[in-house]
VEXDREN-2710 file (C-alpha; in Angstrom, 1 decimal):
% VEXDREN-2710
k/r/px/py/pz
1/MET/-57.3/28.1/-77.7
2/THR/-53.7/29.4/-76.8
3/ILE/-50.9/29.2/-78.7
4/GLN/-46.7/29.9/-78.4
5/ILE/-45.4/30.9/-81.3
6/ARG/-41.5/31.2/-81.8
7/HIS/-39.7/34.7/-81.8
8/LEU/-36.8/35.6/-82.8
9/ASP/-34.4/38.5/-82.9
10/SER/-31.6/39.0/-85.7
11/ALA/-30.0/40.9/-83.1
12/GLN/-29.3/37.7/-81.7
13/PRO/-25.9/36.1/-81.1
14/ASP/-26.9/32.8/-81.9
15/PHE/-29.6/34.0/-84.3
16/LYS/-28.5/32.4/-87.3
17/GLN/-28.1/29.1/-85.8
18/ARG/-31.7/29.5/-84.4
19/LEU/-33.2/30.0/-87.7
20/GLU/-31.2/27.3/-89.3
21/THR/-32.8/25.1/-87.0
22/LEU/-36.7/26.6/-87.4
23/LEU/-35.9/25.8/-91.5
24/ALA/-34.5/22.5/-90.8
25/PHE/-36.8/20.1/-92.6
26/GLU/-36.1/16.6/-93.5
27/ALA/-38.9/14.8/-94.9
28/SER/-37.5/11.2/-93.0
29/THR/-37.7/8.1/-95.0
30/ASP/-40.2/5.5/-93.6
31/GLU/-38.8/2.3/-94.0
32/ALA/-42.3/1.2/-93.8
33/ILE/-43.5/3.0/-96.6
34/GLU/-40.7/2.8/-99.1
35/LYS/-40.9/-1.1/-98.6
36/SER/-44.5/-1.1/-99.2
37/VAL/-44.2/1.1/-102.2
38/ALA/-41.2/-0.9/-103.7
39/ALA/-43.7/-4.5/-103.6
40/ILE/-46.4/-1.9/-105.0
41/LEU/-44.4/-0.8/-108.0
42/HIS/-43.1/-3.9/-108.8
43/ASP/-46.3/-5.7/-108.3
44/VAL/-47.8/-3.0/-111.1
45/LYS/-44.6/-3.5/-113.5
46/HIS/-45.1/-7.6/-113.3
47/ARG/-49.2/-7.6/-113.3
48/GLY/-50.0/-4.7/-114.5
49/ASP/-53.9/-4.1/-114.6
50/ALA/-54.6/-7.0/-112.0
51/ALA/-52.3/-5.0/-109.8
52/VAL/-53.9/-1.3/-110.1
53/LEU/-57.5/-3.5/-109.7
54/GLU/-56.5/-5.2/-106.7
55/TYR/-54.8/-2.8/-104.6
56/THR/-58.0/0.3/-105.2
57/ASN/-60.4/-2.2/-104.2
58/LYS/-58.6/-2.6/-101.1
59/PHE/-56.8/1.1/-100.2
60/ASP/-60.3/3.1/-102.1
61/ARG/-62.6/0.5/-99.7
62/ILE/-64.4/0.5/-103.6
63/PRO/-68.0/-0.6/-102.4
64/GLY/-68.5/-4.1/-103.9
65/GLY/-65.4/-4.0/-105.4
66/ALA/-64.6/-3.1/-109.2
67/ALA/-64.7/-5.6/-111.6
68/SER/-62.4/-4.2/-113.9
69/MET/-60.4/-1.2/-115.1
70/ALA/-63.1/-0.1/-117.1
71/ALA/-65.4/1.0/-113.9
72/PHE/-62.5/3.6/-112.6
73/ASP/-63.1/5.3/-116.1
74/VAL/-64.8/8.5/-115.4
75/PRO/-66.3/8.9/-119.4
76/GLN/-66.2/12.6/-121.0
77/ALA/-69.9/13.1/-120.1
78/GLU/-70.0/12.7/-116.9
79/LEU/-67.2/15.4/-116.5
80/GLN/-69.4/17.6/-119.0
81/ALA/-72.5/16.5/-116.3
82/ALA/-70.6/17.7/-113.5
83/LEU/-69.4/20.9/-115.0
84/ARG/-73.2/21.6/-115.5
85/ALA/-74.3/20.7/-112.1
86/LEU/-72.5/23.2/-110.4
87/PRO/-73.7/25.9/-108.6
88/ALA/-73.3/29.3/-110.7
89/ALA/-70.9/31.0/-108.4
90/GLN/-68.5/27.8/-108.1
91/ARG/-68.8/27.2/-112.2
92/VAL/-68.1/31.1/-113.0
93/ALA/-65.1/30.6/-109.7
94/LEU/-63.9/27.8/-112.0
95/GLU/-64.1/29.4/-115.4
96/THR/-62.3/32.6/-114.4
97/ALA/-59.8/30.8/-112.5
98/ALA/-58.8/28.2/-115.8
99/GLU/-59.4/31.5/-117.6
100/ARG/-57.0/33.6/-115.9
101/ILE/-54.2/30.7/-115.9
102/ARG/-53.9/30.1/-119.8
103/ILE/-53.6/33.7/-120.3
104/PHE/-50.9/33.6/-118.0
105/HIS/-49.5/30.3/-119.2
106/GLU/-49.9/31.5/-122.9
107/ARG/-47.5/34.2/-122.0
108/GLN/-44.6/31.8/-120.9
109/LYS/-45.4/30.0/-124.5
110/GLU/-44.4/33.2/-126.2
111/GLU/-40.9/33.3/-124.5
112/LEU/-40.5/29.7/-125.6
113/ARG/-39.9/29.4/-128.8
114/GLY/-37.6/27.5/-130.9
115/PHE/-34.5/29.6/-132.9
116/THR/-32.3/28.8/-135.9
117/TYR/-29.4/31.4/-137.2
118/THR/-27.1/30.9/-139.9
119/GLU/-23.1/30.6/-140.1
120/PRO/-21.4/32.2/-142.9
121/ASP/-20.1/28.8/-144.0
122/GLY/-23.7/27.9/-144.6
123/THR/-23.8/26.3/-141.2
124/VAL/-27.5/26.0/-139.8
125/LEU/-27.8/25.4/-136.0
126/GLY/-31.1/25.9/-133.5
127/GLN/-32.9/25.1/-131.2
128/LYS/-36.7/23.0/-132.0
129/ILE/-39.4/23.0/-129.1
130/THR/-41.7/20.5/-128.8
131/PRO/-44.2/19.4/-126.5
132/LEU/-44.6/15.9/-124.5
133/ASP/-46.6/13.2/-125.9
134/ARG/-48.7/12.4/-122.7
135/VAL/-48.5/13.4/-119.8
136/GLY/-50.2/11.7/-116.6
137/ILE/-51.6/14.5/-113.7
138/TYR/-52.2/13.1/-109.8
139/VAL/-54.4/14.9/-108.3
140/PRO/-55.0/13.9/-104.3
141/GLY/-58.3/13.0/-103.1
142/GLY/-59.8/12.0/-99.7
143/LYS/-59.7/14.1/-96.7
144/ALA/-59.8/17.4/-99.3
145/ALA/-60.2/18.2/-102.6
146/TYR/-58.6/20.4/-104.8
147/PRO/-60.4/21.6/-108.1
148/SER/-57.6/24.2/-107.9
149/SER/-54.7/21.7/-108.6
150/VAL/-56.4/20.4/-111.8
151/LEU/-56.5/23.5/-113.4
152/MET/-52.7/24.4/-112.7
153/ASN/-51.6/20.9/-113.4
154/ALA/-53.6/20.6/-116.6
155/VAL/-53.9/24.0/-118.2
156/PRO/-50.2/24.7/-118.6
157/ALA/-50.0/21.3/-120.1
158/LYS/-52.5/22.1/-122.5
159/VAL/-51.3/25.3/-123.6
160/ALA/-47.8/23.5/-124.0
161/GLY/-49.5/21.6/-126.4
162/VAL/-49.3/18.1/-124.7
163/ALA/-51.7/15.9/-126.8
164/GLU/-53.1/13.9/-123.8
165/ILE/-53.4/14.6/-120.2
166/ILE/-54.0/11.9/-118.4
167/MET/-55.5/12.2/-114.9
168/VAL/-55.7/10.0/-111.9
169/VAL/-57.5/10.7/-108.5
170/PRO/-58.2/8.8/-105.6
171/THR/-62.2/8.2/-104.7
172/PRO/-62.4/6.6/-101.3
173/ASP/-65.4/4.7/-100.8
174/GLY/-65.9/5.5/-104.1
175/VAL/-67.2/9.0/-103.6
176/LYS/-65.9/11.4/-106.8
177/ASN/-65.9/14.9/-106.3
178/GLN/-68.0/17.0/-108.5
179/MET/-65.7/19.9/-108.4
180/VAL/-62.7/18.2/-109.6
181/LEU/-64.6/16.4/-112.2
182/ALA/-65.9/19.8/-113.3
183/ALA/-62.6/21.1/-113.6
184/ALA/-61.3/18.5/-115.5
185/ALA/-63.8/19.1/-117.5
186/ILE/-63.1/23.1/-117.8
187/ALA/-59.7/22.2/-118.6
188/GLY/-59.4/19.6/-121.3
189/VAL/-58.6/16.8/-119.5
190/THR/-58.1/14.0/-122.2
191/ARG/-58.8/10.9/-119.4
192/VAL/-60.1/10.6/-115.7
193/ILE/-59.0/7.7/-113.9
194/THR/-60.5/7.1/-110.7
195/ILE/-57.5/5.6/-109.0
196/GLY/-54.7/6.8/-106.8
197/GLY/-51.5/5.9/-104.4
198/ALA/-48.6/3.9/-105.3
199/GLN/-50.4/2.0/-107.9
200/ALA/-51.5/4.8/-109.9
201/VAL/-48.3/6.7/-110.2
202/GLY/-46.8/2.7/-111.4
203/ALA/-49.6/2.5/-114.0
204/LEU/-48.9/6.0/-115.3
205/ALA/-44.8/5.4/-115.2
206/TYR/-44.6/1.6/-116.6
207/GLY/-48.3/1.1/-118.4
208/THR/-50.8/-1.4/-118.3
209/ALA/-53.2/-3.1/-121.2
210/THR/-55.4/-0.6/-120.3
211/ILE/-53.1/2.9/-119.2
212/ALA/-50.5/3.6/-121.7
213/PRO/-47.0/4.6/-120.1
214/VAL/-46.8/8.6/-119.9
215/ASP/-43.9/10.8/-120.6
216/LYS/-44.0/12.8/-116.7
217/ILE/-46.0/12.9/-113.9
218/VAL/-47.0/15.9/-111.9
219/GLY/-49.1/16.9/-109.4
220/PRO/-49.0/16.1/-105.0
221/GLY/-49.7/13.6/-103.4
222/ASN/-49.4/11.8/-99.9
223/ALA/-45.9/10.3/-98.1
224/TYR/-46.4/7.1/-100.2
225/VAL/-47.1/9.2/-103.9
226/ALA/-43.7/11.0/-103.5
227/ALA/-42.3/8.0/-102.9
228/ALA/-43.5/6.4/-106.0
229/LYS/-42.8/9.0/-108.0
230/ARG/-39.2/9.1/-106.7
231/ARG/-38.8/5.7/-107.6
232/VAL/-40.0/6.2/-111.2
233/PHE/-37.9/9.1/-112.1
234/GLY/-35.7/8.2/-114.6
235/THR/-38.6/5.9/-116.3
236/VAL/-40.6/9.1/-116.7
237/GLY/-40.0/12.4/-115.6
238/ILE/-41.5/13.9/-112.7
239/ASP/-42.6/17.9/-111.6
240/MET/-40.9/18.0/-107.8
241/ILE/-41.4/16.1/-105.0
242/ALA/-42.9/18.7/-102.9
243/GLY/-42.4/19.2/-98.7
244/PRO/-44.5/21.1/-96.6
245/SER/-46.2/24.6/-97.4
246/GLU/-44.3/27.5/-96.6
247/ILE/-45.1/31.3/-96.4
248/LEU/-42.8/34.3/-95.1
249/VAL/-44.1/37.6/-94.7
250/LEU/-42.0/40.8/-95.2
251/CYS/-43.6/43.6/-93.4
252/ASP/-42.8/47.0/-92.7
253/GLY/-45.5/47.5/-89.8
254/THR/-48.1/49.5/-92.3
255/THR/-51.0/46.8/-93.2
256/ASP/-53.3/45.4/-90.9
257/PRO/-52.1/43.2/-88.0
258/ASP/-54.9/40.9/-88.7
259/TRP/-54.3/40.5/-92.3
260/VAL/-50.8/39.4/-91.9
261/ALA/-52.3/37.0/-89.3
262/MET/-54.7/35.9/-91.1
263/ASP/-52.1/34.9/-94.5
264/LEU/-49.9/33.2/-91.6
265/PHE/-53.3/30.6/-91.3
266/SER/-53.7/30.9/-94.9
267/GLN/-50.4/28.2/-95.0
268/ALA/-50.7/27.0/-91.6
269/GLU/-53.7/25.6/-91.5
270/HIS/-52.6/23.1/-94.4
271/ASP/-50.8/20.8/-92.9
272/GLU/-49.3/20.2/-89.2
273/LEU/-45.7/20.6/-91.0
274/ALA/-46.6/24.1/-92.4
275/GLN/-44.4/26.9/-92.1
276/ALA/-45.7/30.1/-91.5
277/ILE/-42.7/32.9/-90.8
278/MET/-43.1/36.9/-90.3
279/LEU/-39.7/39.2/-90.5
280/CYS/-40.3/42.8/-89.5
281/PRO/-39.0/45.8/-87.9
282/ASP/-40.7/47.2/-85.8
283/ALA/-41.3/45.2/-82.2
284/ASP/-44.3/46.9/-81.5
285/TYR/-46.2/45.8/-84.4
286/ILE/-44.9/42.3/-84.1
287/ALA/-46.7/42.2/-80.6
288/LYS/-50.0/43.3/-82.8
289/VAL/-50.1/40.3/-84.9
290/GLU/-49.3/38.1/-82.0
291/ALA/-52.3/39.5/-80.9
292/SER/-54.4/38.9/-83.7
293/ILE/-53.1/36.0/-83.8
294/HIS/-54.4/34.9/-80.5
295/LYS/-57.8/37.1/-80.9
296/LEU/-58.2/34.8/-84.9
297/LEU/-56.9/31.3/-84.1
298/PRO/-60.4/30.4/-82.2
299/THR/-62.3/31.3/-85.1
300/MET/-61.0/28.9/-87.4
301/PRO/-62.1/25.5/-88.1
302/ARG/-58.8/24.2/-88.7
303/ALA/-57.3/25.9/-85.4
304/GLY/-55.7/22.9/-84.6
305/THR/-53.5/22.5/-87.6
306/ILE/-52.6/25.6/-87.7
307/ARG/-52.1/26.0/-83.7
308/THR/-49.2/23.2/-84.0
309/SER/-48.1/24.3/-87.4
310/MET/-47.4/27.7/-85.9
311/THR/-46.3/26.5/-82.7
312/ASP/-43.6/24.0/-84.0
313/ARG/-42.5/25.8/-86.9
314/GLY/-43.3/29.1/-87.6
315/ALA/-41.8/32.5/-86.1
316/LEU/-42.5/36.0/-85.9
317/VAL/-38.8/37.6/-86.3
318/LYS/-37.8/41.2/-85.3
319/VAL/-34.8/42.2/-87.7
320/ARG/-32.8/45.3/-88.0
321/ASP/-34.5/47.1/-91.6
322/MET/-36.0/46.0/-94.8
323/GLN/-32.9/45.4/-96.2
324/GLU/-31.9/42.5/-93.5
325/ALA/-35.4/41.2/-94.0
326/CYS/-34.2/40.8/-97.8
327/ASP/-31.5/39.0/-97.1
328/ILE/-33.0/36.8/-94.7
329/ALA/-35.4/36.1/-96.9
330/ASN/-32.7/34.8/-99.2
331/ALA/-31.2/32.5/-97.1
332/ILE/-34.9/30.8/-96.4
333/ALA/-35.8/30.8/-100.2
334/ALA/-39.7/30.4/-98.9
335/GLU/-42.3/29.0/-101.9
336/HIS/-44.8/32.0/-101.0
337/LEU/-42.7/35.2/-99.9
338/GLU/-45.7/38.4/-99.3
339/ILE/-43.8/41.9/-99.3
340/SER/-46.5/43.7/-97.2
341/ALA/-45.0/47.1/-97.2
342/GLU/-45.7/50.8/-98.5
343/ASP/-43.1/50.3/-101.3
344/PRO/-42.9/46.7/-102.1
345/GLN/-41.4/46.6/-105.6
346/GLN/-37.9/48.8/-104.2
347/TRP/-37.6/44.9/-101.6
348/ALA/-38.4/43.0/-104.7
349/ASP/-36.2/44.0/-106.3
350/ARG/-33.7/42.9/-103.6
351/ILE/-35.3/39.3/-103.2
352/ARG/-33.7/36.5/-105.7
353/HIS/-34.6/33.1/-104.2
354/ALA/-38.6/33.0/-104.0
355/GLY/-41.4/30.8/-105.2
356/ALA/-43.5/32.9/-105.9
357/MET/-43.7/36.8/-104.1
358/PHE/-46.9/38.9/-103.6
359/LEU/-46.1/42.5/-103.8
360/GLY/-48.4/45.2/-101.7
361/ARG/-51.0/44.3/-99.0
362/PHE/-53.2/43.6/-101.1
363/SER/-51.7/40.8/-102.7
364/SER/-52.5/37.7/-100.5
365/GLU/-51.2/34.4/-100.9
366/SER/-54.5/32.8/-101.5
367/LEU/-55.8/34.9/-104.1
368/GLY/-52.0/33.1/-105.8
369/ASP/-53.7/29.5/-104.4
370/TYR/-56.8/29.4/-106.5
371/CYS/-56.8/32.5/-109.6
372/CYS/-54.5/35.1/-110.3
373/GLY/-53.0/33.5/-113.1
374/PRO/-49.4/32.4/-111.8
375/ASN/-49.1/28.3/-111.0
376/HIS/-49.4/27.9/-107.6
377/VAL/-47.2/24.4/-107.7
378/LEU/-44.1/25.8/-106.2
379/PRO/-40.6/24.8/-105.0
380/THR/-40.6/24.2/-101.0
381/SER/-37.9/23.0/-98.5
382/ARG/-35.7/26.0/-100.0
383/THR/-35.0/24.8/-102.9
384/ALA/-36.6/28.2/-105.4
385/ARG/-32.5/28.9/-105.4
386/PHE/-32.4/26.5/-107.8
387/SER/-35.7/26.0/-109.5
388/SER/-39.1/27.3/-110.5
389/PRO/-42.7/27.2/-110.7
390/LEU/-44.5/24.6/-112.9
391/GLY/-45.0/25.8/-116.0
392/VAL/-45.2/25.5/-119.6
393/TYR/-42.3/24.7/-120.1
394/ASP/-42.2/21.6/-117.6
395/PHE/-44.8/20.3/-120.4
396/GLN/-42.4/20.5/-123.4
397/LYS/-38.8/19.7/-124.5
398/ARG/-36.1/21.0/-126.4
399/SER/-34.1/19.2/-129.5
400/SER/-30.9/20.9/-130.7
401/VAL/-30.5/21.3/-134.5
402/ILE/-27.8/20.8/-136.2
403/PHE/-27.0/21.5/-140.2
404/VAL/-23.8/21.5/-141.1
405/SER/-22.4/22.5/-144.6
406/GLU/-19.7/21.2/-146.5
407/ALA/-17.5/24.2/-145.9
408/GLY/-18.5/24.5/-142.4
409/ALA/-17.2/20.6/-141.4
410/GLN/-13.4/21.6/-143.2
411/THR/-13.2/24.1/-140.1
412/LEU/-15.7/22.1/-137.7
413/GLY/-13.9/18.8/-139.1
414/LYS/-10.7/19.9/-137.4
415/VAL/-11.6/21.4/-134.1
416/ALA/-13.4/17.7/-133.3
417/ALA/-10.5/15.6/-134.7
418/GLU/-8.0/17.9/-132.3
419/LEU/-10.3/17.3/-129.4
420/ALA/-11.3/13.8/-130.2
421/TYR/-7.5/12.6/-130.3
422/GLY/-7.2/14.3/-127.0
423/GLU/-9.7/12.0/-125.0
424/GLY/-8.2/9.1/-127.1
425/LEU/-11.4/8.6/-129.1
426/GLN/-10.1/7.7/-132.3
427/ALA/-13.2/6.7/-134.3
428/HIS/-14.9/10.4/-133.3
429/ALA/-11.4/11.8/-135.0
430/ARG/-11.9/9.7/-138.1
431/SER/-15.8/10.1/-138.2
432/ALA/-14.9/13.8/-138.4
433/GLU/-11.5/14.0/-140.3
434/LEU/-13.3/11.7/-143.2
435/ARG/-15.7/14.5/-144.2
436/LEU/-12.2/16.7/-144.7
437/ARG/-11.4/17.9/-148.1
438/PRO/-8.2/16.3/-149.5
439/ALA/-5.3/18.7/-149.5
440/ALA/-4.9/20.9/-152.7
END
C-alpha cells in the first residue's frame, strides 16, 4: 500500500500560504444533521423519557426493544462484576492509569484553593471555589470503546468533588463493553445509562422523569453528539467541541525514524481527518522518516485510515532550524506536540501554544493518551491558542466573596456613586449613597 505524503519547505516563497491551506479545517455543518439534532432535542425536551426510549431503541437497535428507561441503567453491582471479570493484566493497567490520573489531578486541586484578604478598614474580599453538583460524561460506543475516556473525564470530576457523575454510553445491538464498565467502577461513576447520541445529550441537559439534569456535559462523540452539545450550551456547560486529532513532531534528526513514523501513525489511525505533521531541519532525516512510513504502513491494521489521513492532511516539513520549528509550532498550536530532540527543554521553553507537550524521544504521545497522568482531552483545531486541557478546574466554579465594612462603605460608596451617575444608573448610585454617614 503506497502513500503520497506532502512535502513542504519553509524556504519556499509560498510556504505560509501552503501551510495555512494544510491546516485549514472547518467542521462543515451538515444541514441534515443539524435539522435532525434540533428535532431530537426538541422531542426530548418535551416528551422526556418516552422520546429517549424511542430513539435509543431505534438508533442502537436494542434487541426486542427496551420497554422502559430502567432497562438502560447499569447497576453498580454489574460495574463491579465487570471489573472482577477482567483479565488481570487489563485490570492492573486500568487501575494503574486511574491512579496516575488521580495523582496528577490532585496536584491541580491543590492550586485551585479559594482565598480571602482583609483591607485596613475591615473590608474582606475573596474567592470561594465549589465543585459542580452534577456532571454528565459522554463516552462513545459502537465502532470502538474508550475506557481511557471514562478515566480521563470521570477521575478529574471526582477529584474536584462533583457529587454525582452520570455517564451515558451507547450500546449498539445491546452489547456492553466490559472494560468501559470496569473503568466506570474504578473511576467512581455514580450512574451509568446505556443511551447515546443527541437524545442522551438532550436528556442530560434538560432532564427527564428518570434522569436529573446536569450542570455540565463533557466527553467526545460523533457529529450528532457535537451538534447537540453546541445546541444545549447555555442550558448546561460543555467542555469543548473537539475536532479531529492532531500530532506535530519537532525533530532534530537524532531519533530513530521508525519511532517518529509510528508516532505520526498513532494519531493518523484515529480518523481520516486526523492530522500528522513533522518539522525537521535535516533533509536526509526527513527522507529516512518517509522511508519508515512506507515500510511500516503495510503492518498497520488501520492502514487505510492512516493512508487517507496522511495523504490528505499530513506533511513532512523542512525548516531552517529548530528555532524556526518552534515558531511554526506556535502558529499551528497543535493538540499533541512532541519535541523529539537531544535537549527538548530548550525548545519547550520557546513553545507558547500546544495542548500537551511531550519532551524527549521516549515520551511518545500514546503514553499521554493512556497512563502518564495529565488529561488526554485536549484543545484541537488551533484552539490551544486560548484554551486548555480538561482538568479539575472544568468541574469547579468560582464565586466572589465580598464583605464591606461600615468604614469601607464610606470610601467605596462615593466611588460607586460617581461611576453610577456617570452611567445614568441612579438607583445604583442611591443604593451606595444610602450607606454613607451624614456629613458632620
